[in-house]
Phi, psi and omega in degrees: 000143181290142182296325179293319180292322178296318179295318179296317179295318178297319179294320180295316179295317179298317179296318179296319179294318179296317179297317178298316179296321179295321179295313179297316180296319179296318178295318179297319179294319179297316178298317180295317179295320179295318179298318179295318178298315180297318179299314181296319180297315178296316180302315179299319179296317180294319180295317178299317180296312180296323177295318178294320177299316181300311180299317180295320180294323176296319178295321178296318178301322179293321178297313180299315180298323181290339179273345186297320181300153178303322178236085182293155175282103187297327177294319178294318178300316181297315180296316179293324178294319177300318178297316178301313181299318178299316180290328177297324176296321177297322177298315180297320177297314180295323180294324179301321178292318178300317181295328179282321187269330189277156173286173186305317182299320181287318179294323176298315179297320178294322178293326175296319178298317180300316179295316180296322179294318178297319179298317178295316181300318180296320178296316180293323177298319178295319178300318179295320178296317178295324178296317178297325181279352180081015180269086185290331180294309180292323177301314180297319177299316180293323177294327175294319176297323180299321179297320177296315181294326177297317179296319178296318178297316179303316180297319181291324177294319178299317177297320178300313180303314181297316179296316179297316180298315179299318180296316180291332180289336177291150178300122180079357183335000000 
């Protein structure tokens, strides 16, 4: 075989190998970039959700505190409840993104938070109704239940955080 032809053939094989390696490397880089983008997108959704939960929980604490006196200021309770409801809507909006973006484990954890939050909200609504009716005994009973529901909600939020963190820690999470 002629030396020129051998060199040409060697260059062609080398070029093909280089092109193949570049294609494989490019695909790997694209997958890695996509995984990082997805991770960041999920992280942002989880952070927005947790922030909305935090704001809503502070509003809930204010409603509960306003119900504690024997004769609560019903106008103040109503205003604080309106703020809570508004923030609860923000939580639901943020949760929808988590449900769309998150894997099953995260969406399950978010649904547990939603159920625990709903249970707490219903108890506080009953306490407010009893306060308006002047039934301090039942109001006090419901506020005691609210404390239990708050602890349960705290545990579910903590579980959500842990699940979200584990998911994000996985490659491409």
